[in-house]
All heavy atoms as TSV, in Angstrom:
chain	resi	resn	atom	element	x	y	z
A	1	MET	N	N	1.016	-9.366	-45.596
A	1	MET	CA	C	-0.295	-9.185	-46.050
A	1	MET	C	C	-1.290	-9.230	-44.839
A	1	MET	O	O	-2.350	-8.858	-44.905
A	1	MET	CB	C	-0.633	-10.131	-47.131
A	1	MET	CG	C	-0.952	-9.464	-48.419
A	1	MET	SD	S	-2.200	-10.251	-49.129
A	1	MET	CE	C	-1.704	-10.771	-50.608
A	2	GLY	N	N	-0.757	-9.976	-43.812
A	2	GLY	CA	C	-1.695	-10.359	-42.657
A	2	GLY	C	C	-1.894	-9.067	-41.703
A	2	GLY	O	O	-2.509	-9.265	-40.537
A	3	ARG	N	N	-1.101	-8.054	-41.929
A	3	ARG	CA	C	-1.118	-6.946	-40.987
A	3	ARG	C	C	-2.441	-6.246	-40.824
A	3	ARG	O	O	-2.797	-5.728	-39.832
A	3	ARG	CB	C	0.012	-5.872	-41.514
A	3	ARG	CG	C	0.013	-4.662	-40.682
A	3	ARG	CD	C	0.866	-4.850	-39.508
A	3	ARG	NE	N	1.103	-3.602	-38.854
A	3	ARG	CZ	C	0.483	-3.259	-37.705
A	3	ARG	NH1	N	-0.278	-4.029	-37.015
A	3	ARG	NH2	N	0.660	-2.091	-37.139
A	4	GLY	N	N	-3.283	-6.278	-41.855
A	4	GLY	CA	C	-4.473	-5.522	-41.849
A	4	GLY	C	C	-5.462	-6.189	-40.811
A	4	GLY	O	O	-6.128	-5.324	-40.050
A	5	ARG	N	N	-5.552	-7.322	-40.798
A	5	ARG	CA	C	-6.421	-8.077	-39.783
A	5	ARG	C	C	-5.987	-7.764	-38.373
A	5	ARG	O	O	-6.804	-7.522	-37.441
A	5	ARG	CB	C	-6.537	-9.523	-40.102
A	5	ARG	CG	C	-7.633	-10.290	-39.145
A	5	ARG	CD	C	-7.611	-11.722	-39.469
A	5	ARG	NE	N	-8.297	-11.906	-40.727
A	5	ARG	CZ	C	-8.241	-12.982	-41.494
A	5	ARG	NH1	N	-7.471	-13.964	-41.020
A	5	ARG	NH2	N	-8.874	-13.040	-42.598
A	6	GLN	N	N	-4.684	-7.855	-38.207
A	6	GLN	CA	C	-4.040	-7.601	-36.904
A	6	GLN	C	C	-4.303	-6.146	-36.433
A	6	GLN	O	O	-4.635	-5.879	-35.218
A	6	GLN	CB	C	-2.669	-8.027	-36.777
A	6	GLN	CG	C	-1.951	-7.845	-35.520
A	6	GLN	CD	C	-0.459	-8.110	-35.564
A	6	GLN	OE1	O	0.044	-8.214	-36.639
A	6	GLN	NE2	N	0.127	-8.227	-34.417
A	7	LYS	N	N	-4.111	-5.177	-37.301
A	7	LYS	CA	C	-4.350	-3.814	-37.007
A	7	LYS	C	C	-5.822	-3.590	-36.666
A	7	LYS	O	O	-6.204	-2.816	-35.779
A	7	LYS	CB	C	-3.977	-3.034	-38.201
A	7	LYS	CG	C	-3.919	-1.547	-37.840
A	7	LYS	CD	C	-3.496	-0.596	-39.006
A	7	LYS	CE	C	-3.620	0.802	-38.659
A	7	LYS	NZ	N	-3.313	1.626	-39.605
A	8	ALA	N	N	-6.793	-4.251	-37.455
A	8	ALA	CA	C	-8.159	-3.980	-37.127
A	8	ALA	C	C	-8.569	-4.575	-35.740
A	8	ALA	O	O	-9.455	-3.931	-35.049
A	8	ALA	CB	C	-8.960	-4.783	-38.291
A	9	LYS	N	N	-7.988	-5.699	-35.336
A	9	LYS	CA	C	-8.206	-6.124	-33.976
A	9	LYS	C	C	-7.709	-5.278	-32.919
A	9	LYS	O	O	-8.405	-4.972	-31.895
A	9	LYS	CB	C	-7.552	-7.587	-33.807
A	9	LYS	CG	C	-8.365	-8.627	-34.577
A	9	LYS	CD	C	-7.596	-10.007	-34.462
A	9	LYS	CE	C	-8.338	-11.146	-35.139
A	9	LYS	NZ	N	-7.742	-12.375	-34.950
A	10	HIS	N	N	-6.597	-4.759	-33.169
A	10	HIS	CA	C	-5.998	-3.746	-32.235
A	10	HIS	C	C	-6.755	-2.535	-32.205
A	10	HIS	O	O	-6.986	-1.857	-30.991
A	10	HIS	CB	C	-4.577	-3.497	-32.434
A	10	HIS	CG	C	-3.560	-4.613	-32.214
A	10	HIS	ND1	N	-3.287	-4.856	-30.812
A	10	HIS	CD2	C	-2.942	-5.556	-32.804
A	10	HIS	CE1	C	-2.358	-5.923	-30.891
A	10	HIS	NE2	N	-2.177	-6.246	-32.002
A	11	THR	N	N	-7.299	-2.037	-33.266
A	11	THR	CA	C	-8.110	-0.788	-33.278
A	11	THR	C	C	-9.470	-1.143	-32.579
A	11	THR	O	O	-9.818	-0.179	-31.841
A	11	THR	CB	C	-8.295	-0.412	-34.834
A	11	THR	OG1	O	-7.141	-0.215	-35.361
A	11	THR	CG2	C	-9.207	0.892	-34.792
A	12	LYS	N	N	-9.943	-2.193	-32.828
A	12	LYS	CA	C	-11.254	-2.538	-31.980
A	12	LYS	C	C	-11.124	-2.487	-30.535
A	12	LYS	O	O	-11.866	-2.087	-29.784
A	12	LYS	CB	C	-11.745	-3.972	-32.613
A	12	LYS	CG	C	-13.141	-4.256	-31.816
A	12	LYS	CD	C	-13.480	-5.663	-32.334
A	12	LYS	CE	C	-14.845	-5.918	-31.637
A	12	LYS	NZ	N	-15.212	-7.251	-31.654
A	13	VAL	N	N	-9.981	-3.204	-30.193
A	13	VAL	CA	C	-9.691	-3.315	-28.685
A	13	VAL	C	C	-9.308	-1.963	-28.074
A	13	VAL	O	O	-9.940	-1.605	-26.948
A	13	VAL	CB	C	-8.449	-4.278	-28.448
A	13	VAL	CG1	C	-7.925	-4.191	-27.042
A	13	VAL	CG2	C	-8.707	-5.657	-28.780
A	14	ALA	N	N	-8.642	-1.108	-28.813
A	14	ALA	CA	C	-8.423	0.073	-28.301
A	14	ALA	C	C	-9.656	1.104	-28.208
A	14	ALA	O	O	-9.849	1.712	-27.320
A	14	ALA	CB	C	-7.396	0.861	-29.250
A	15	ARG	N	N	-10.519	0.936	-29.214
A	15	ARG	CA	C	-11.798	1.650	-29.177
A	15	ARG	C	C	-12.649	1.226	-27.988
A	15	ARG	O	O	-13.245	1.974	-27.336
A	15	ARG	CB	C	-12.523	1.416	-30.416
A	15	ARG	CG	C	-13.721	2.401	-30.671
A	15	ARG	CD	C	-14.489	2.225	-32.031
A	15	ARG	NE	N	-13.520	2.537	-33.076
A	15	ARG	CZ	C	-13.131	1.681	-34.083
A	15	ARG	NH1	N	-13.662	0.433	-33.997
A	15	ARG	NH2	N	-12.314	2.037	-34.982
A	16	ASP	N	N	-12.742	-0.089	-27.932
A	16	ASP	CA	C	-13.440	-0.670	-26.695
A	16	ASP	C	C	-12.894	-0.171	-25.307
A	16	ASP	O	O	-13.735	0.264	-24.431
A	16	ASP	CB	C	-13.357	-2.177	-26.707
A	16	ASP	CG	C	-14.251	-2.776	-27.798
A	16	ASP	OD1	O	-15.006	-2.096	-28.446
A	16	ASP	OD2	O	-14.084	-4.028	-28.101
A	17	LEU	N	N	-11.572	-0.149	-25.173
A	17	LEU	CA	C	-11.093	0.492	-23.877
A	17	LEU	C	C	-11.283	1.949	-23.725
A	17	LEU	O	O	-11.502	2.317	-22.627
A	17	LEU	CB	C	-9.458	0.120	-23.902
A	17	LEU	CG	C	-9.185	-1.273	-23.728
A	17	LEU	CD1	C	-7.568	-1.486	-23.788
A	17	LEU	CD2	C	-9.763	-1.890	-22.358
A	18	LYS	N	N	-11.190	2.649	-24.826
A	18	LYS	CA	C	-11.386	4.137	-24.707
A	18	LYS	C	C	-12.826	4.461	-24.225
A	18	LYS	O	O	-12.968	5.362	-23.472
A	18	LYS	CB	C	-11.131	4.659	-26.123
A	18	LYS	CG	C	-11.311	6.278	-26.198
A	18	LYS	CD	C	-11.050	6.747	-27.566
A	18	LYS	CE	C	-11.151	8.328	-27.537
A	18	LYS	NZ	N	-10.887	8.834	-28.909
A	19	TYR	N	N	-13.759	3.704	-24.727
A	19	TYR	CA	C	-15.105	4.002	-24.432
A	19	TYR	C	C	-15.790	3.183	-23.279
A	19	TYR	O	O	-16.932	3.321	-23.056
A	19	TYR	CB	C	-16.032	3.963	-25.671
A	19	TYR	CG	C	-15.630	5.079	-26.689
A	19	TYR	CD1	C	-15.014	4.650	-27.939
A	19	TYR	CD2	C	-15.775	6.467	-26.480
A	19	TYR	CE1	C	-14.641	5.662	-28.778
A	19	TYR	CE2	C	-15.480	7.301	-27.387
A	19	TYR	CZ	C	-14.856	6.918	-28.589
A	19	TYR	OH	O	-14.352	7.848	-29.466
A	20	PHE	N	N	-14.962	2.391	-22.703
A	20	PHE	CA	C	-15.383	1.539	-21.618
A	20	PHE	C	C	-15.611	2.384	-20.249
A	20	PHE	O	O	-14.640	3.125	-19.892
A	20	PHE	CB	C	-14.447	0.408	-21.337
A	20	PHE	CG	C	-14.826	-0.531	-20.124
A	20	PHE	CD1	C	-15.886	-1.329	-20.268
A	20	PHE	CD2	C	-13.984	-0.584	-19.061
A	20	PHE	CE1	C	-16.254	-2.148	-19.160
A	20	PHE	CE2	C	-14.374	-1.365	-18.019
A	20	PHE	CZ	C	-15.450	-2.210	-18.038
A	21	SER	N	N	-16.739	2.292	-19.750
A	21	SER	CA	C	-17.057	2.965	-18.503
A	21	SER	C	C	-17.636	2.084	-17.443
A	21	SER	O	O	-18.801	1.790	-17.422
A	21	SER	CB	C	-18.208	4.122	-18.844
A	21	SER	OG	O	-18.337	4.832	-17.669
A	22	PRO	N	N	-16.706	1.595	-16.560
A	22	PRO	CA	C	-17.179	0.687	-15.572
A	22	PRO	C	C	-18.084	1.377	-14.464
A	22	PRO	O	O	-18.007	2.646	-14.351
A	22	PRO	CB	C	-15.915	0.048	-14.996
A	22	PRO	CG	C	-14.980	1.314	-15.132
A	22	PRO	CD	C	-15.368	1.916	-16.477
A	23	ASP	N	N	-18.855	0.602	-13.765
A	23	ASP	CA	C	-19.727	1.122	-12.667
A	23	ASP	C	C	-18.748	1.519	-11.563
A	23	ASP	O	O	-17.877	0.676	-11.182
A	23	ASP	CB	C	-20.769	0.176	-12.201
A	23	ASP	CG	C	-21.843	-0.039	-13.339
A	23	ASP	OD1	O	-21.961	0.848	-14.088
A	23	ASP	OD2	O	-22.381	-1.212	-13.387
A	24	THR	N	N	-18.709	2.545	-11.022
A	24	THR	CA	C	-17.810	3.072	-10.005
A	24	THR	C	C	-18.573	3.076	-8.601
A	24	THR	O	O	-19.691	3.751	-8.497
A	24	THR	CB	C	-17.312	4.411	-10.246
A	24	THR	OG1	O	-16.773	4.339	-11.553
A	24	THR	CG2	C	-16.295	4.840	-9.185
A	25	ASN	N	N	-18.056	2.335	-7.605
A	25	ASN	CA	C	-18.567	2.421	-6.351
A	25	ASN	C	C	-17.947	3.465	-5.560
A	25	ASN	O	O	-16.850	3.338	-5.008
A	25	ASN	CB	C	-18.353	0.966	-5.702
A	25	ASN	CG	C	-19.021	1.020	-4.291
A	25	ASN	OD1	O	-19.590	1.927	-3.715
A	25	ASN	ND2	N	-19.038	-0.311	-3.662
A	26	TYR	N	N	-18.570	4.708	-5.580
A	26	TYR	CA	C	-17.943	5.885	-4.931
A	26	TYR	C	C	-17.905	5.684	-3.316
A	26	TYR	O	O	-17.012	6.362	-2.707
A	26	TYR	CB	C	-18.776	7.038	-5.250
A	26	TYR	CG	C	-18.557	7.454	-6.790
A	26	TYR	CD1	C	-19.694	7.203	-7.594
A	26	TYR	CD2	C	-17.428	8.038	-7.163
A	26	TYR	CE1	C	-19.482	7.525	-9.115
A	26	TYR	CE2	C	-17.267	8.224	-8.496
A	26	TYR	CZ	C	-18.296	7.998	-9.448
A	26	TYR	OH	O	-18.180	8.296	-10.778
A	27	ASN	N	N	-18.839	4.941	-2.763
A	27	ASN	CA	C	-18.629	4.815	-1.303
A	27	ASN	C	C	-17.386	4.031	-0.926
A	27	ASN	O	O	-16.701	4.330	0.094
A	27	ASN	CB	C	-19.972	3.999	-0.814
A	27	ASN	CG	C	-21.120	4.891	-0.824
A	27	ASN	OD1	O	-21.029	6.180	-0.646
A	27	ASN	ND2	N	-22.214	4.389	-1.012
A	28	ALA	N	N	-17.139	2.918	-1.675
A	28	ALA	CA	C	-15.908	2.107	-1.372
A	28	ALA	C	C	-14.651	3.021	-1.661
A	28	ALA	O	O	-13.722	2.869	-1.048
A	28	ALA	CB	C	-15.911	0.906	-2.268
A	29	LEU	N	N	-14.721	3.813	-2.645
A	29	LEU	CA	C	-13.661	4.678	-3.082
A	29	LEU	C	C	-13.339	5.697	-1.969
A	29	LEU	O	O	-12.254	5.984	-1.570
A	29	LEU	CB	C	-13.779	5.322	-4.413
A	29	LEU	CG	C	-12.807	6.330	-4.922
A	29	LEU	CD1	C	-11.416	5.501	-5.120
A	29	LEU	CD2	C	-13.243	7.017	-6.216
A	30	GLN	N	N	-14.410	6.265	-1.472
A	30	GLN	CA	C	-14.373	7.270	-0.385
A	30	GLN	C	C	-13.662	6.565	0.897
A	30	GLN	O	O	-12.904	7.190	1.537
A	30	GLN	CB	C	-15.598	7.916	-0.030
A	30	GLN	CG	C	-15.600	8.859	1.052
A	30	GLN	CD	C	-17.110	9.466	1.231
A	30	GLN	OE1	O	-17.989	8.864	0.841
A	30	GLN	NE2	N	-17.132	10.518	2.041
A	31	GLN	N	N	-14.133	5.335	1.205
A	31	GLN	CA	C	-13.553	4.632	2.420
A	31	GLN	C	C	-12.114	4.481	2.149
A	31	GLN	O	O	-11.287	4.533	3.166
A	31	GLN	CB	C	-14.361	3.349	2.645
A	31	GLN	CG	C	-15.756	3.692	3.188
A	31	GLN	CD	C	-16.497	2.367	3.352
A	31	GLN	OE1	O	-16.084	1.252	2.949
A	31	GLN	NE2	N	-17.667	2.399	3.950
A	32	GLU	N	N	-11.678	3.994	0.986
A	32	GLU	CA	C	-10.318	3.547	0.722
A	32	GLU	C	C	-9.443	4.896	0.659
A	32	GLU	O	O	-8.431	4.731	1.383
A	32	GLU	CB	C	-10.357	2.948	-0.639
A	32	GLU	CG	C	-8.830	2.460	-0.986
A	32	GLU	CD	C	-8.748	1.681	-2.210
A	32	GLU	OE1	O	-9.880	1.356	-2.836
A	32	GLU	OE2	O	-7.698	1.669	-2.864
A	33	LEU	N	N	-9.918	5.990	0.257
A	33	LEU	CA	C	-9.043	7.184	0.179
A	33	LEU	C	C	-9.211	7.922	1.567
A	33	LEU	O	O	-8.334	8.800	1.780
A	33	LEU	CB	C	-9.481	8.095	-0.882
A	33	LEU	CG	C	-9.234	7.437	-2.231
A	33	LEU	CD1	C	-9.888	8.423	-3.332
A	33	LEU	CD2	C	-7.824	7.169	-2.544
A	34	GLY	N	N	-10.196	7.633	2.387
A	34	GLY	CA	C	-10.462	8.397	3.649
A	34	GLY	C	C	-9.268	8.094	4.707
A	34	GLY	O	O	-9.160	8.769	5.551
A	35	GLY	N	N	-8.685	7.002	4.550
A	35	GLY	CA	C	-7.557	6.665	5.543
A	35	GLY	C	C	-8.143	5.710	6.610
A	35	GLY	O	O	-9.212	5.222	6.609
A	36	ASN	N	N	-7.403	5.629	7.621
A	36	ASN	CA	C	-7.640	4.646	8.713
A	36	ASN	C	C	-8.234	5.523	9.736
A	36	ASN	O	O	-7.667	6.273	10.391
A	36	ASN	CB	C	-6.260	3.919	9.155
A	36	ASN	CG	C	-6.566	2.901	10.270
A	36	ASN	OD1	O	-7.728	2.628	10.565
A	36	ASN	ND2	N	-5.504	2.301	10.682
A	37	PRO	N	N	-9.531	5.127	10.117
A	37	PRO	CA	C	-10.153	5.953	11.176
A	37	PRO	C	C	-9.725	5.498	12.501
A	37	PRO	O	O	-9.747	6.271	13.566
A	37	PRO	CB	C	-11.640	5.435	11.059
A	37	PRO	CG	C	-11.698	4.146	10.357
A	37	PRO	CD	C	-10.465	4.208	9.384
A	38	ARG	N	N	-8.997	4.451	12.604
A	38	ARG	CA	C	-8.411	4.045	13.979
A	38	ARG	C	C	-6.919	4.422	14.051
A	38	ARG	O	O	-6.179	3.934	14.752
A	38	ARG	CB	C	-8.530	2.498	14.170
A	38	ARG	CG	C	-9.948	2.060	14.221
A	38	ARG	CD	C	-10.079	0.618	14.456
A	38	ARG	NE	N	-8.794	-0.076	14.812
A	38	ARG	CZ	C	-8.437	-1.310	14.709
A	38	ARG	NH1	N	-9.449	-2.167	14.240
A	38	ARG	NH2	N	-7.304	-1.850	15.039
A	39	LEU	N	N	-6.415	5.337	13.166
A	39	LEU	CA	C	-5.005	5.680	13.183
A	39	LEU	C	C	-4.487	6.104	14.512
A	39	LEU	O	O	-3.451	5.642	14.941
A	39	LEU	CB	C	-4.724	6.741	12.090
A	39	LEU	CG	C	-3.351	7.140	12.027
A	39	LEU	CD1	C	-2.445	6.064	11.449
A	39	LEU	CD2	C	-3.253	8.272	10.974
A	40	GLU	N	N	-5.224	6.966	15.255
A	40	GLU	CA	C	-4.687	7.428	16.492
A	40	GLU	C	C	-4.694	6.289	17.510
A	40	GLU	O	O	-3.659	6.152	18.266
A	40	GLU	CB	C	-5.697	8.521	17.058
A	40	GLU	CG	C	-5.668	9.802	16.191
A	40	GLU	CD	C	-4.375	10.457	16.329
A	40	GLU	OE1	O	-3.641	10.487	17.391
A	40	GLU	OE2	O	-3.998	11.107	15.243
A	41	GLU	N	N	-5.578	5.418	17.441
A	41	GLU	CA	C	-5.569	4.179	18.377
A	41	GLU	C	C	-4.318	3.337	18.064
A	41	GLU	O	O	-3.768	2.898	18.951
A	41	GLU	CB	C	-6.889	3.518	18.201
A	41	GLU	CG	C	-7.032	2.279	19.013
A	41	GLU	CD	C	-8.377	1.567	18.777
A	41	GLU	OE1	O	-9.368	2.293	18.607
A	41	GLU	OE2	O	-8.306	0.360	18.721
A	42	ASP	N	N	-4.145	3.094	16.732
A	42	ASP	CA	C	-2.944	2.262	16.462
A	42	ASP	C	C	-1.656	2.951	16.744
A	42	ASP	O	O	-0.762	2.184	17.247
A	42	ASP	CB	C	-3.022	2.030	14.894
A	42	ASP	CG	C	-4.166	1.168	14.461
A	42	ASP	OD1	O	-4.679	0.492	15.398
A	42	ASP	OD2	O	-4.456	1.012	13.301
A	43	LEU	N	N	-1.508	4.283	16.647
A	43	LEU	CA	C	-0.279	4.933	16.912
A	43	LEU	C	C	-0.050	4.831	18.430
A	43	LEU	O	O	1.078	4.751	18.947
A	43	LEU	CB	C	-0.340	6.417	16.465
A	43	LEU	CG	C	-0.323	6.610	15.050
A	43	LEU	CD1	C	-0.426	8.085	14.617
A	43	LEU	CD2	C	1.027	5.954	14.451
A	44	GLU	N	N	-1.148	4.934	19.178
A	44	GLU	CA	C	-0.939	4.894	20.773
A	44	GLU	C	C	-0.446	3.541	21.180
A	44	GLU	O	O	0.265	3.304	22.021
A	44	GLU	CB	C	-2.275	5.224	21.438
A	44	GLU	CG	C	-2.629	6.674	21.313
A	44	GLU	CD	C	-3.947	7.034	21.929
A	44	GLU	OE1	O	-4.614	6.069	22.459
A	44	GLU	OE2	O	-4.424	8.145	21.802
A	45	LYS	N	N	-1.036	2.503	20.405
A	45	LYS	CA	C	-0.585	0.979	20.789
A	45	LYS	C	C	0.937	0.897	20.474
A	45	LYS	O	O	1.513	0.224	21.289
A	45	LYS	CB	C	-1.392	0.103	19.975
A	45	LYS	CG	C	-1.115	-1.299	20.242
A	45	LYS	CD	C	-2.092	-2.170	19.521
A	45	LYS	CE	C	-1.824	-2.167	17.971
A	45	LYS	NZ	N	-2.729	-3.070	17.380
A	46	TRP	N	N	1.381	1.349	19.371
A	46	TRP	CA	C	2.727	1.163	18.866
A	46	TRP	C	C	3.684	2.102	19.705
A	46	TRP	O	O	4.876	1.818	19.509
A	46	TRP	CB	C	2.908	1.252	17.451
A	46	TRP	CG	C	2.288	0.063	16.772
A	46	TRP	CD1	C	1.013	0.155	16.237
A	46	TRP	CD2	C	2.704	-1.214	16.704
A	46	TRP	NE1	N	0.763	-1.105	15.678
A	46	TRP	CE2	C	1.950	-1.978	15.911
A	46	TRP	CE3	C	3.942	-1.812	17.067
A	46	TRP	CZ2	C	2.045	-3.326	15.714
A	46	TRP	CZ3	C	4.187	-3.131	16.798
A	46	TRP	CH2	C	3.218	-3.910	16.115
A	47	ALA	N	N	3.239	3.094	20.300
A	47	ALA	CA	C	4.206	4.059	21.053
A	47	ALA	C	C	4.900	3.346	22.082
A	47	ALA	O	O	6.072	3.843	22.364
A	47	ALA	CB	C	3.404	5.158	21.564
A	48	ASP	N	N	4.434	2.287	22.641
A	48	ASP	CA	C	5.068	1.561	23.613
A	48	ASP	C	C	6.434	0.863	23.260
A	48	ASP	O	O	7.229	0.582	23.996
A	48	ASP	CB	C	4.137	0.500	24.372
A	48	ASP	CG	C	2.958	0.952	25.009
A	48	ASP	OD1	O	3.021	2.190	25.396
A	48	ASP	OD2	O	1.896	0.457	25.102
A	49	TYR	N	N	6.376	0.696	21.933
A	49	TYR	CA	C	7.661	-0.068	21.277
A	49	TYR	C	C	8.647	0.800	20.940
A	49	TYR	O	O	9.817	0.398	20.419
A	49	TYR	CB	C	7.079	-1.037	20.093
A	49	TYR	CG	C	6.222	-2.057	20.561
A	49	TYR	CD1	C	4.758	-1.985	20.312
A	49	TYR	CD2	C	6.677	-3.183	21.164
A	49	TYR	CE1	C	3.893	-2.949	20.830
A	49	TYR	CE2	C	5.740	-4.243	21.651
A	49	TYR	CZ	C	4.421	-4.143	21.556
A	49	TYR	OH	O	3.551	-5.065	21.905
A	50	ILE	N	N	8.508	2.078	21.000
A	50	ILE	CA	C	9.342	3.052	20.362
A	50	ILE	C	C	10.483	3.290	21.453
A	50	ILE	O	O	10.068	3.613	22.623
A	50	ILE	CB	C	8.829	4.344	19.977
A	50	ILE	CG1	C	7.833	4.096	18.725
A	50	ILE	CG2	C	9.911	5.368	19.560
A	50	ILE	CD1	C	7.049	5.389	18.358
A	51	VAL	N	N	11.796	3.237	21.197
A	51	VAL	CA	C	12.790	3.471	22.195
A	51	VAL	C	C	13.305	4.849	21.886
A	51	VAL	O	O	13.703	5.172	20.860
A	51	VAL	CB	C	13.943	2.388	22.066
A	51	VAL	CG1	C	15.019	2.781	23.034
A	51	VAL	CG2	C	13.445	0.960	22.273
A	52	ASP	N	N	13.256	5.633	22.943
A	52	ASP	CA	C	13.651	7.090	22.774
A	52	ASP	C	C	15.180	7.109	23.097
A	52	ASP	O	O	15.664	6.570	24.024
A	52	ASP	CB	C	12.905	7.948	23.768
A	52	ASP	CG	C	12.915	9.346	23.440
A	52	ASP	OD1	O	13.516	9.753	22.347
A	52	ASP	OD2	O	12.641	10.220	24.313
A	53	ASP	N	N	15.900	7.858	22.294
A	53	ASP	CA	C	17.367	8.016	22.528
A	53	ASP	C	C	17.602	8.677	23.781
A	53	ASP	O	O	18.649	8.375	24.480
A	53	ASP	CB	C	18.026	8.809	21.298
A	53	ASP	CG	C	17.899	8.030	20.042
A	53	ASP	OD1	O	17.843	6.809	20.131
A	53	ASP	OD2	O	18.025	8.679	18.974
A	54	VAL	N	N	16.849	9.596	24.263
A	54	VAL	CA	C	17.073	10.253	25.506
A	54	VAL	C	C	17.097	9.383	26.670
A	54	VAL	O	O	17.817	9.559	27.585
A	54	VAL	CB	C	16.014	11.407	25.677
A	54	VAL	CG1	C	16.154	12.072	27.037
A	54	VAL	CG2	C	16.115	12.419	24.561
A	55	GLU	N	N	16.109	8.293	26.652
A	55	GLU	CA	C	16.078	7.354	27.734
A	55	GLU	C	C	17.427	6.450	27.803
A	55	GLU	O	O	17.662	6.089	28.898
A	55	GLU	CB	C	14.823	6.613	27.573
A	55	GLU	CG	C	13.538	7.312	27.676
A	55	GLU	CD	C	12.384	6.409	27.401
A	55	GLU	OE1	O	12.514	5.176	27.273
A	55	GLU	OE2	O	11.247	6.915	27.338
A	56	THR	N	N	17.965	6.289	26.766
A	56	THR	CA	C	19.104	5.346	26.848
A	56	THR	C	C	20.414	5.900	27.191
A	56	THR	O	O	21.408	5.302	27.465
A	56	THR	CB	C	19.310	4.604	25.327
A	56	THR	OG1	O	19.524	5.702	24.383
A	56	THR	CG2	C	18.205	3.847	25.022
A	57	ASP	N	N	20.448	7.257	27.077
A	57	ASP	CA	C	21.676	8.116	27.421
A	57	ASP	C	C	22.914	7.662	26.731
A	57	ASP	O	O	23.913	7.539	27.263
A	57	ASP	CB	C	21.904	8.001	29.033
A	57	ASP	CG	C	20.781	8.665	29.782
A	57	ASP	OD1	O	20.174	9.633	29.313
A	57	ASP	OD2	O	20.636	8.243	30.874
A	58	GLY	N	N	22.622	7.360	25.442
A	58	GLY	CA	C	23.792	6.943	24.542
A	58	GLY	C	C	24.267	5.446	24.780
A	58	GLY	O	O	25.135	5.029	24.080
A	59	ASP	N	N	23.703	4.766	25.855
A	59	ASP	CA	C	24.107	3.441	25.990
A	59	ASP	C	C	23.605	2.490	24.808
A	59	ASP	O	O	22.501	2.779	24.259
A	59	ASP	CB	C	23.560	2.829	27.347
A	59	ASP	CG	C	24.251	3.588	28.516
A	59	ASP	OD1	O	25.462	4.037	28.313
A	59	ASP	OD2	O	23.650	3.650	29.604
A	60	GLU	N	N	24.300	1.437	24.548
A	60	GLU	CA	C	23.753	0.487	23.487
A	60	GLU	C	C	22.602	-0.311	24.167
A	60	GLU	O	O	22.635	-0.500	25.324
A	60	GLU	CB	C	24.952	-0.377	23.099
A	60	GLU	CG	C	26.030	0.292	22.429
A	60	GLU	CD	C	25.592	0.671	20.923
A	60	GLU	OE1	O	24.814	0.001	20.353
A	60	GLU	OE2	O	26.124	1.782	20.562
A	61	LEU	N	N	21.773	-0.659	23.367
A	61	LEU	CA	C	20.584	-1.482	23.813
A	61	LEU	C	C	21.276	-2.981	24.029
A	61	LEU	O	O	22.219	-3.428	23.408
A	61	LEU	CB	C	19.617	-1.718	22.694
A	61	LEU	CG	C	18.874	-0.470	22.526
A	61	LEU	CD1	C	17.837	-0.758	21.347
A	61	LEU	CD2	C	18.051	-0.076	23.656
A	62	ASP	N	N	20.785	-3.600	25.138
A	62	ASP	CA	C	21.329	-4.875	25.434
A	62	ASP	C	C	20.867	-5.853	24.485
A	62	ASP	O	O	19.680	-6.097	24.216
A	62	ASP	CB	C	20.796	-5.281	26.851
A	62	ASP	CG	C	21.287	-4.399	28.079
A	62	ASP	OD1	O	22.402	-3.918	27.811
A	62	ASP	OD2	O	20.499	-4.237	28.959
A	63	ALA	N	N	21.893	-6.604	23.971
A	63	ALA	CA	C	21.668	-7.475	22.853
A	63	ALA	C	C	21.444	-8.893	23.490
A	63	ALA	O	O	21.936	-9.102	24.680
A	63	ALA	CB	C	23.002	-7.688	21.899
A	64	PRO	N	N	20.635	-9.608	22.974
A	64	PRO	CA	C	20.352	-10.908	23.737
A	64	PRO	C	C	21.617	-11.795	23.672
A	64	PRO	O	O	22.419	-11.844	22.777
A	64	PRO	CB	C	19.098	-11.634	22.811
A	64	PRO	CG	C	19.140	-10.801	21.620
A	64	PRO	CD	C	19.728	-9.490	21.818
A	65	GLU	N	N	21.857	-12.470	24.764
A	65	GLU	CA	C	22.974	-13.241	24.933
A	65	GLU	C	C	22.907	-14.575	24.044
A	65	GLU	O	O	21.868	-15.155	24.010
A	65	GLU	CB	C	23.274	-13.705	26.331
A	65	GLU	CG	C	23.527	-12.568	27.380
A	65	GLU	CD	C	23.686	-13.091	28.708
A	65	GLU	OE1	O	24.032	-14.197	28.844
A	65	GLU	OE2	O	23.637	-12.153	29.637
A	66	SER	N	N	23.943	-14.868	23.310
A	66	SER	CA	C	23.895	-16.025	22.412
A	66	SER	C	C	24.559	-17.132	23.143
A	66	SER	O	O	25.634	-16.965	23.955
A	66	SER	CB	C	24.583	-15.763	21.085
A	66	SER	OG	O	25.959	-15.399	21.363
A	67	LYS	N	N	23.920	-18.235	23.101
A	67	LYS	CA	C	24.432	-19.546	23.801
A	67	LYS	C	C	25.217	-20.261	22.764
A	67	LYS	O	O	24.687	-20.675	21.759
A	67	LYS	CB	C	23.304	-20.207	24.396
A	67	LYS	CG	C	22.544	-19.615	25.500
A	67	LYS	CD	C	21.451	-20.375	25.985
A	67	LYS	CE	C	20.713	-19.619	27.117
A	67	LYS	NZ	N	19.509	-20.386	27.734
A	68	THR	N	N	26.498	-20.464	23.164
A	68	THR	CA	C	27.153	-21.368	22.252
A	68	THR	C	C	27.491	-22.717	23.051
A	68	THR	O	O	27.760	-22.676	24.207
A	68	THR	CB	C	28.475	-20.745	21.850
A	68	THR	OG1	O	29.253	-20.385	23.052
A	68	THR	CG2	C	28.339	-19.433	21.085
A	69	ALA	N	N	27.403	-23.764	22.200
A	69	ALA	CA	C	27.652	-25.042	22.693
A	69	ALA	C	C	29.188	-25.560	22.809
A	69	ALA	O	O	29.995	-25.098	22.047
A	69	ALA	CB	C	26.769	-26.179	22.035
């Protein structure tokens, strides 16, 4: 018998969500979707850390020596 009140509450919540229209900040959305304006600068900075296979000529990278006591 208690199903009617529960269903009415769910219907009210669903209706509120359906017609809810929040204020949208389009400038913030455009900045977020626009990407990183410093992408090229960041890529240039990280290019120094990339090891090219051609430079190593198939040799393994030198692993740090482990000190055992």
